[in-house]
C-alpha positions as CSV (number, residue, x, y, z in Angstrom):
1,M,-29.3,33.4,6.5
2,D,-28.5,36.8,7.7
3,V,-30.9,38.8,9.9
4,A,-31.2,41.7,7.4
5,T,-32.1,39.2,4.7
6,L,-34.9,37.7,6.8
7,L,-36.3,41.1,7.7
8,A,-36.3,42.1,4.0
9,L,-38.1,39.0,3.0
10,A,-40.7,39.5,5.8
11,A,-41.3,43.1,4.6
12,A,-41.6,42.0,1.0
13,L,-44.2,39.3,2.0
14,A,-46.1,41.9,4.1
15,A,-46.2,44.3,1.1
16,V,-47.4,41.6,-1.3
17,A,-50.1,40.5,1.2
18,A,-51.3,44.2,1.6
19,L,-51.4,44.6,-2.1
20,A,-53.4,41.4,-2.5
21,I,-55.9,42.6,0.1
22,V,-56.3,46.0,-1.5
23,I,-56.9,44.5,-4.9
24,R,-59.6,42.1,-3.6
25,R,-61.6,44.8,-2.2
26,R,-64.1,46.3,-4.5
27,P,-63.4,49.9,-4.9
28,G,-66.1,52.4,-4.3
29,D,-66.3,56.0,-5.4
30,G,-63.6,57.5,-3.1
31,G,-61.7,54.3,-3.0
32,T,-59.8,54.7,-6.2
33,V,-57.7,57.5,-4.8
34,A,-57.0,55.6,-1.6
35,L,-56.3,52.5,-3.7
36,S,-53.7,54.3,-5.9
37,A,-52.1,55.7,-2.7
38,Q,-51.8,52.2,-1.3
39,I,-50.4,50.8,-4.5
40,Q,-47.7,53.6,-4.6
41,S,-46.8,52.8,-1.0
42,A,-46.6,49.1,-1.7
43,Q,-44.4,49.8,-4.7
44,Q,-42.0,52.0,-2.6
45,G,-41.9,49.2,0.0
46,M,-41.1,46.7,-2.7
47,Q,-38.3,48.9,-4.1
48,G,-36.9,49.3,-0.6
49,N,-37.0,45.5,-0.1
50,V,-35.3,44.9,-3.4
51,Q,-32.5,47.4,-2.6
52,L,-32.1,45.7,0.8
53,L,-31.9,42.3,-0.8
54,A,-29.3,43.6,-3.4
55,A,-27.2,45.0,-0.7
56,S,-27.2,41.8,1.3
57,L,-26.4,39.8,-1.8
58,D,-23.4,42.1,-2.6
59,E,-22.2,41.6,1.0
60,L,-22.5,37.8,0.7
61,R,-20.8,37.8,-2.6
62,G,-17.8,39.8,-1.1
63,E,-17.6,37.4,1.8
64,V,-17.6,34.4,-0.6
65,H,-14.8,36.0,-2.6
66,R,-12.7,36.6,0.5
67,S,-13.2,33.0,1.6
68,L,-12.3,31.7,-1.8
69,G,-9.1,33.9,-1.8
70,A,-8.1,32.6,1.6
71,T,-8.7,29.0,0.5
72,E,-6.7,29.5,-2.7
73,Q,-3.8,30.9,-0.7
74,Q,-3.9,27.9,1.7
75,L,-4.0,25.4,-1.3
76,T,-1.0,27.2,-2.9
77,T,1.0,27.1,0.3
78,Q,0.2,23.4,0.9
79,T,1.0,22.5,-2.7
80,G,4.4,24.1,-2.4
81,A,5.1,22.3,0.9
82,T,4.0,19.0,-0.6
83,Q,6.3,19.5,-3.6
84,R,9.3,20.3,-1.3
85,T,8.5,17.2,0.8
86,L,8.4,15.0,-2.3
87,S,11.7,16.4,-3.7
88,D,13.3,15.8,-0.3
89,L,11.9,12.3,-0.2
90,S,13.2,11.6,-3.7
91,R,16.7,12.7,-2.7
92,Q,16.6,10.5,0.4
93,L,15.4,7.5,-1.7
94,G,18.3,8.1,-4.1
95,A,20.7,8.1,-1.2
96,L,19.2,4.9,0.2
97,S,19.5,3.2,-3.2
98,E,23.2,4.1,-3.3
99,Q,23.7,2.8,0.2
100,G,21.9,-0.4,-0.8
101,Q,24.3,-0.9,-3.7
102,R,27.3,-0.3,-1.4
103,I,25.9,-2.8,1.1
104,G,25.5,-5.3,-1.7
105,E,29.1,-4.8,-2.7
106,L,30.3,-5.1,0.9
107,A,28.2,-8.3,1.2
108,K,30.0,-9.8,-1.8
109,D,33.4,-8.7,-0.4
110,I,32.5,-10.3,3.0
111,G,31.4,-13.5,1.2
112,S,34.8,-13.7,-0.6
113,L,36.6,-13.0,2.7
114,Q,34.6,-15.7,4.4
115,D,35.7,-18.1,1.7
116,L,39.3,-17.2,2.2
117,L,39.1,-17.5,6.0
118,R,37.3,-20.9,5.9
119,A,39.3,-23.9,7.3
120,P,41.0,-26.0,4.6
121,K,39.3,-29.1,3.4
122,A,40.5,-32.5,4.6
123,R,43.0,-34.1,2.3
124,G,42.2,-37.3,0.5
125,G,43.6,-40.7,1.3
126,F,46.4,-40.7,-1.3
127,A,47.7,-37.3,-0.2
128,E,47.7,-38.5,3.5
129,R,49.8,-41.5,2.5
130,V,52.3,-39.4,0.5
131,L,52.5,-36.9,3.4
132,D,53.1,-39.7,5.9
133,R,56.0,-41.0,3.7
134,A,57.4,-37.5,3.3
135,R,57.4,-37.0,7.1
136,A,59.1,-40.4,7.7
137,V,61.8,-39.6,5.1
138,A,62.3,-36.2,6.7
139,R,62.6,-37.7,10.2
140,N,65.1,-40.2,9.0
141,R,67.1,-37.6,7.1
142,A,67.2,-35.3,10.0
143,A,68.4,-38.1,12.3
144,N,71.1,-39.3,9.9
145,E,72.3,-36.3,8.0
146,T,73.5,-32.9,8.7
147,P,71.4,-30.1,7.2
148,R,72.5,-28.5,4.0
149,V,73.6,-24.9,4.5
150,P,73.8,-22.7,1.4
151,P,77.2,-21.0,0.9
152,P,77.7,-17.5,2.2
153,G,76.1,-14.8,0.0
154,A,73.9,-17.3,-1.8
155,P,70.1,-16.9,-1.5
156,A,68.4,-19.3,0.8
157,R,66.3,-21.9,-1.0
158,R,63.4,-23.6,0.3
159,G,64.0,-27.3,0.1
160,G,61.6,-30.1,-0.6
161,L,61.6,-33.8,-0.2
162,A,62.5,-36.2,-3.0
163,L,60.7,-39.5,-2.8
164,R,61.4,-42.5,-4.9
165,L,58.2,-44.4,-5.5
166,A,58.3,-48.1,-6.1
167,G,58.5,-49.1,-9.8
168,R,59.6,-45.7,-11.0
169,R,63.3,-45.5,-11.3
170,H,63.7,-42.5,-13.5
171,D,61.1,-40.2,-12.0
172,R,61.1,-38.6,-8.6
173,L,58.2,-37.0,-6.9
174,R,59.1,-33.7,-5.3
175,V,56.8,-33.0,-2.3
176,H,56.4,-29.6,-0.7
177,V,54.3,-29.0,2.4
178,H,53.3,-25.4,2.5
179,P,53.6,-24.2,6.1
180,F,50.6,-21.9,6.2
181,R,48.0,-23.6,4.1
182,G,48.8,-27.2,5.2
183,R,48.3,-28.4,1.7
184,L,50.5,-30.9,-0.2
185,L,52.1,-29.6,-3.4
186,R,53.4,-32.3,-5.7
187,R,55.2,-32.2,-9.0
188,R,57.2,-34.7,-11.0
189,V,60.8,-33.9,-11.7
190,A,62.9,-35.7,-14.2
191,R,65.9,-37.5,-12.7
192,R,69.1,-35.6,-13.2
193,G,72.2,-37.3,-14.5
194,G,70.6,-40.6,-15.5
């Protein structure tokens, strides 16, 4: 509490105590005039104390209002800063979400690229035998024949090997070995000219 408030309370208590003492005394013949004078002085002291208490209460009320105003201003400022921070955070989360989607798309692209760059699978036994036969025929043909050259101006054709399989006189199996993939491409071709 404030010092002025304490002094006002002490003065009020002293006035009340003096009034109680005066009232307890039995008044005599000349005591009534003195008693009325003491009562008036006690009333004036009480009025002074009441005015002092009212002034200190007004002062405290003003101080509380100033403090509340400052607190309200701080809360308003902090609320605005919090709202700005939350909106910035929301924008950043949106950007991160978009980047996450892009990363997911890139991961899919990398996965498909990885599938393309993977080494080819080993061929089966039948394909190995057909490829061995095709290589043997090609070696024999290269050793015994001159290569076919297309006529001038004609587009160059990629040739394949024609193999005659046992038991199949009317069908030929054309075998192409793709140079980059290393895979065996086969197709049946009807025999030309009977």
